C-alpha positions in Angstrom: 44.8 6.8 -37.7 41.5 8.4 -37.4 39.5 8.1 -34.5 36.1 8.4 -36.6 35.2 8.3 -40.1 32.5 7.9 -42.9 32.3 4.5 -44.5 30.4 4.6 -47.9 28.5 1.0 -47.8 28.5 1.0 -51.8 31.8 -0.3 -51.7 30.1 -3.2 -49.6 29.1 -6.4 -51.6 26.8 -7.2 -48.9 25.5 -3.6 -48.8 24.7 -3.8 -52.8 22.8 -7.1 -52.2 20.6 -5.3 -49.5 19.8 -2.7 -51.9 18.8 -4.9 -54.6 16.5 -7.0 -52.4 15.2 -3.8 -50.9 14.4 -2.4 -54.8 12.6 -5.8 -55.7 10.6 -5.9 -52.5 9.7 -2.2 -53.3 11.1 -1.0 -49.7 13.3 1.5 -48.8 16.7 0.6 -49.4 19.2 0.8 -46.5 21.3 3.8 -45.7 24.5 4.6 -47.5 26.7 6.1 -45.1 27.7 4.8 -42.1 30.0 6.4 -39.6 32.4 4.3 -37.7 34.9 4.9 -34.6 37.6 3.2 -32.5 36.5 3.3 -29.0 39.0 3.7 -26.0 39.6 0.3 -26.1 40.8 0.2 -29.7 37.5 -1.8 -30.9 36.1 -0.6 -34.1 32.2 0.4 -33.5 29.4 1.9 -35.6 27.7 5.2 -34.4 24.7 4.7 -37.2 23.9 5.0 -40.7 22.6 7.9 -42.8 20.9 8.2 -46.2 22.5 11.7 -46.7 26.1 12.2 -46.5 25.9 15.9 -44.9 24.1 14.1 -41.7 26.8 11.6 -41.5 29.4 14.5 -41.5 27.7 15.9 -38.6 27.4 12.9 -36.7 31.0 12.1 -37.5 31.8 15.6 -36.0 30.1 14.6 -33.0 31.7 11.5 -32.4 35.2 12.8 -32.8 34.4 15.8 -30.4 33.0 13.3 -27.7 35.8 11.1 -28.0 38.3 13.8 -27.7 36.6 15.0 -24.4 36.2 11.4 -23.0 32.4 11.7 -23.1 31.2 9.3 -25.9 28.8 6.6 -25.3 27.8 4.1 -27.6 23.8 4.3 -27.9 24.0 0.3 -27.6 25.5 0.5 -24.4 22.0 2.2 -22.9 20.0 -0.5 -24.6 20.8 -3.1 -21.9 18.0 -4.0 -19.3 18.2 -2.4 -15.9 17.6 -5.9 -14.3 20.8 -7.2 -16.0 22.9 -4.4 -14.6 21.2 -4.5 -11.4 22.4 -8.1 -11.1 25.7 -7.2 -11.8 26.0 -4.3 -9.5 24.9 -6.5 -6.8 27.4 -9.3 -7.5 30.0 -6.5 -7.4 29.1 -5.2 -4.1 31.8 -7.1 -2.1 32.2 -4.0 0.1 29.1 -4.5 2.2 28.0 -6.6 5.1 26.0 -9.6 4.0 22.9 -8.6 5.7 23.0 -5.3 3.7 23.3 -7.4 0.6 20.3 -9.5 1.1 18.5 -6.3 2.0 19.3 -5.0 -1.4 18.5 -8.1 -2.8 15.2 -7.9 -1.3 14.2 -4.3 -2.4 15.3 -5.2 -5.9 12.9 -8.1 -6.2 9.8 -6.5 -4.3 10.1 -3.1 -5.6 12.8 -2.3 -8.3 12.8 -5.2 -10.6 9.0 -5.6 -11.1 8.9 -2.1 -12.5 12.1 -1.2 -14.1 13.8 -4.7 -14.4 12.8 -5.3 -18.3 13.3 -1.6 -19.5 16.4 -0.6 -21.1 18.4 1.9 -19.4 17.9 4.6 -22.0 14.3 4.3 -21.4 14.3 5.2 -17.9 13.3 8.9 -17.3 13.6 11.1 -14.2 9.8 11.9 -14.3 9.1 8.3 -14.2 11.3 7.7 -11.3 9.3 10.5 -9.4 5.9 8.9 -10.4 7.2 5.7 -9.2 8.4 6.9 -5.8 5.1 8.6 -5.2 3.4 5.5 -6.2 5.4 3.2 -3.7 3.8 5.5 -1.1 0.1 5.2 -2.3 -2.2 2.5 -0.4 -2.5 -0.6 -2.0 -6.3 -0.2 -2.8 -5.0 2.8 -5.0 -2.7 0.8 -6.9 0.5 1.6 -4.7 2.9 -0.5 -2.4 1.8 1.0 0.8 5.4 1.8 1.9 6.6 4.2 4.6 8.8 7.0 4.1 11.6 5.3 5.2 11.2 2.0 3.1 10.4 4.3 0.2 13.9 5.9 0.3 15.5 2.5 0.6 13.9 1.3 -2.3 14.7 4.6 -4.2 18.2 4.3 -2.9 18.8 0.8 -4.5 17.4 2.1 -8.0 19.4 5.2 -8.0 22.8 3.1 -7.2 22.3 0.9 -10.0 21.7 3.8 -12.3 24.7 5.6 -10.8 26.9 2.6 -11.5 26.0 2.9 -15.1 27.4 6.4 -15.4 29.2 7.6 -17.5 29.9 4.5 -19.9 26.3 3.7 -20.1 24.1 6.8 -19.3 25.2 10.4 -19.2 23.6 11.1 -15.9 21.5 9.2 -13.2 18.0 9.8 -14.0 16.9 8.8 -10.3 19.1 11.5 -8.8 17.3 14.6 -7.6 14.0 12.9 -7.2 11.8 14.4 -4.5 11.9 11.8 -1.6 9.4 11.6 1.7 10.9 12.9 4.8 10.5 10.7 7.8 7.7 12.1 9.6 7.4 12.5 13.4 4.2 10.1 13.3 6.5 7.3 12.6 8.4 7.9 15.8 6.9 6.9 19.2 8.1 8.2 22.6 7.0 6.3 25.8 7.3 8.0 29.0 9.0 6.5 32.2 5.6 5.0 33.2 4.7 3.6 29.8 8.2 1.9 29.9 7.4 0.4 33.2 4.3 -0.9 32.1 5.7 -2.5 29.0 8.6 -4.2 30.8 5.9 -5.3 33.4 3.5 -6.9 30.7 6.4 -8.3 28.9 7.6 -10.2 32.2 4.1 -11.3 33.3 3.1 -12.9 29.7 1.3 -16.3 29.5 0.4 -18.4 26.7 -3.3 -19.3 26.4 -2.6 -22.6 28.3 -1.2 -20.7 31.3 2.4 -21.5 30.3 5.4 -19.2 30.5 6.7 -18.1 27.2 10.1 -18.6 25.9 11.8 -15.4 26.8 9.5 -14.3 29.9 12.4 -14.4 32.2 14.6 -12.0 30.1 11.9 -9.8 28.6 11.8 -7.1 31.3 15.6 -6.6 31.4 15.5 -6.2 27.6 12.9 -4.0 27.2 14.2 -1.7 29.9 17.6 -1.9 28.3 16.3 -1.0 24.6 14.3 2.0 26.1 17.1 3.3 28.5 20.3 2.7 26.3 18.9 3.0 22.8 21.0 0.1 21.4 19.6 -1.8 18.6 17.7 -5.0 19.2 20.0 -7.0 17.3 22.9 -5.7 19.3 21.1 -6.6 22.5 20.3 -10.1 21.1 24.2 -10.5 20.4 25.6 -9.0 23.4 27.7 -11.3 25.6 28.2 -11.5 29.3 31.7 -10.1 29.1 30.6 -7.1 27.4 28.5 -6.1 30.3 30.5 -4.1 33.3 27.9 -3.7 35.9 30.6 -2.1 38.5 31.4 0.4 35.8 27.9 0.6 34.6 29.1 0.2 30.9 28.1 -2.0 27.9 30.6 -2.0 25.1 28.6 -2.9 21.7 30.7 -4.7 19.2 28.6 -7.1 17.1 25.1 -7.4 16.0 23.0 -10.4 14.7 21.5 -10.4 11.4 19.2 -12.9 9.4 20.6 -14.0 6.0 19.1 -16.4 3.8 17.2 -17.9 6.7 20.2 -18.3 9.0 21.8 -16.0 11.7 25.0 -14.5 11.2 27.3 -12.3 13.7 28.6 -9.1 12.4 29.6 -5.5 13.4 27.1 -2.9 14.2 25.3 -1.1 11.6 27.8 1.9 11.5 30.6 -0.6 11.4 32.2 0.7 14.7 32.3 -0.5 18.4 30.7 1.8 20.9 30.3 2.1 24.8 27.0 2.9 26.3 25.9 3.7 29.9 23.8 1.6 32.0 21.5 3.4 34.1 22.0 2.6 37.7 18.7 1.4 38.5 19.4 -1.4 35.3 22.1 -2.8 37.5 19.7 -4.9 39.3 17.8 -5.9 36.4 20.8 -7.2 34.6 22.6 -8.9 37.5 20.9 -12.2 37.4 21.6 -12.5 33.8 25.4 -11.8 34.2 26.3 -12.9 37.6 28.1 -16.6 37.8 28.0 -17.0 33.6 30.6 -17.3 31.3 31.9 -14.2 29.5 31.2 -15.5 26.0 27.5 -16.5 26.8 24.7 -14.4 25.1 23.2 -12.1 27.8 19.5 -12.6 26.6 18.5 -16.3 25.4 15.2 -18.7 25.5 14.8 -20.9 28.4 16.4 -23.4 26.5 19.4 -21.3 25.8 18.7 -20.5 22.2 19.4 -17.1 20.6 16.6 -14.6 19.9 15.1 -14.2 16.8 13.5 -10.8 16.4 10.5 -12.1 14.3 9.7 -14.6 16.7 10.1 -12.4 19.9 8.0 -9.5 18.2 5.1 -11.6 17.3 4.9 -14.0 20.2 5.8 -11.7 23.0 6.4 -8.0 22.2 3.2 -7.2 20.3 1.0 -9.0 23.1 3.0 -7.0 25.9 2.4 -3.9 24.0 -1.4 -4.6 23.9 -1.2 -5.7 27.6 0.2 -2.7 28.6 -2.3 -0.6 26.9 0.1 0.8 24.2 -1.4 -0.9 21.1 -2.7 1.4 18.2 0.6 4.1 18.5 2.7 1.7 16.1 5.1 0.8 18.8 8.0 -2.0 17.7 11.1 -3.0 19.3 13.2 -0.7 17.3 11.1 2.4 18.1 12.0 2.0 21.8 15.2 3.7 20.5 13.4 6.7 19.8 12.1 6.5 23.7 15.9 6.4 24.6 16.8 9.3 22.6 13.8 11.6 23.8 14.1 10.7 27.6 18.1 11.3 27.0 17.5 14.7 25.6 14.9 15.6 28.1 17.3 14.9 30.7 19.7 17.4 29.2 22.0 15.5 26.9 23.6 17.3 24.0 23.4 16.2 20.4 27.0 14.6 20.5 26.0 12.5 23.6 22.9 11.2 21.7 25.0 10.5 18.7 27.6 8.3 20.9 24.9 6.4 22.6 22.9 5.5 19.5 25.9 4.7 17.1 25.0 7.3 14.6 27.6 8.1 12.1 27.2 11.7 12.3 25.7 14.3 14.6 23.8 15.4 11.4 22.0 12.3 11.4 21.2 12.6 15.0 19.8 16.0 14.4 17.8 15.1 11.5 16.0 12.4 13.6 15.6 14.2 16.7 16.4 17.7 16.2 12.9 18.7 17.2 13.0 17.3 20.7 15.9 19.5 21.7 14.6 22.5 23.9 14.7 26.1 22.6 17.8 27.6 24.6 17.8 30.9 22.7 16.8 32.9 25.8 19.0 31.0 27.9 22.2 31.7 25.5 20.9 35.2 25.3 20.7 35.6 29.0 24.0 34.3 29.7 25.7 36.6 27.2 24.1 39.7 28.7 25.4 38.6 32.0 28.9 38.3 30.7 28.5 41.5 29.0 27.4 43.6 31.7 30.2 41.9 33.8 32.9 43.0 31.4 31.8 46.4 30.8 30.7 47.1 34.5 
């Protein structure tokens, strides 16, 4: 059976009636020659109609060739709206953590679907995606979304994943692939020195409400700030840390879980990398952590509110951390709880840690990721290496 052929519609009663109606209305009659084919599933499809038979024959040859090579796409498949495909793609993502799923949901709703949701896949062009990416970074008063480099990359990443999911059945290539993306600028990193970390920790511990009351987490704020700034663990990892995972004698913390807020609730899940890791506790932090560990059950959360409730990032950041930053004289530099990881990395590098140590401490998937973020902080050791080689050479040839 031929996989593609030309059908003469003049043999169809419905076609003849359509021609008759068109002539009576003085309209152009419908095209006579229709290219038909069987798709890989054995279903009969149409590849278009043509007024002239040579045009139909040319199209038939194209369809046969693409069917033989396995590259044929039904043009109708690319007419589906991106929003419809985005929902299917998200429903199919059973391979990701729930918190990641909800992040994708938020990026789709906030940035991707408002721009692309109603457009057919075939209407999405590479240059239009590039313009959209640039617009995400523009200030709101200039019609943009005022996103930083990292959030812009995430929004583009979600769009790109949806489009990639449509290749090759619906699209020949991903139009979002290769679009220039902003790089995280050094200005987005904040590096505190030892004195600034101490001021912040002390300010967080000394907080009082406008009525002179002690805030909900003042009793753990100092230890929490110091732990974030000197170990580099993520805030949600610290919030999920159990007493039994803290070995003060061996000065080690085992990071195995992290909290995530999902649809208004809190869930416990593996760390961001999906792997557990061990981090070292600086000796000076042992005394800070001892009151939170001593005499408590191993399954108890290390950091809680005064009433024993688990910590929520938004509440802690808005009610206590931001105020402590201001009291410590550190406002205006963009400091957030997450950016204390940058401080941990910078202090460790300055202390002589190599890239593999930093990678293990921060829980990065690869050393390349660590270098992309902090490569500029590593000291220039070219002279040191050259001198060592020179010394070895002189000894060898002496």
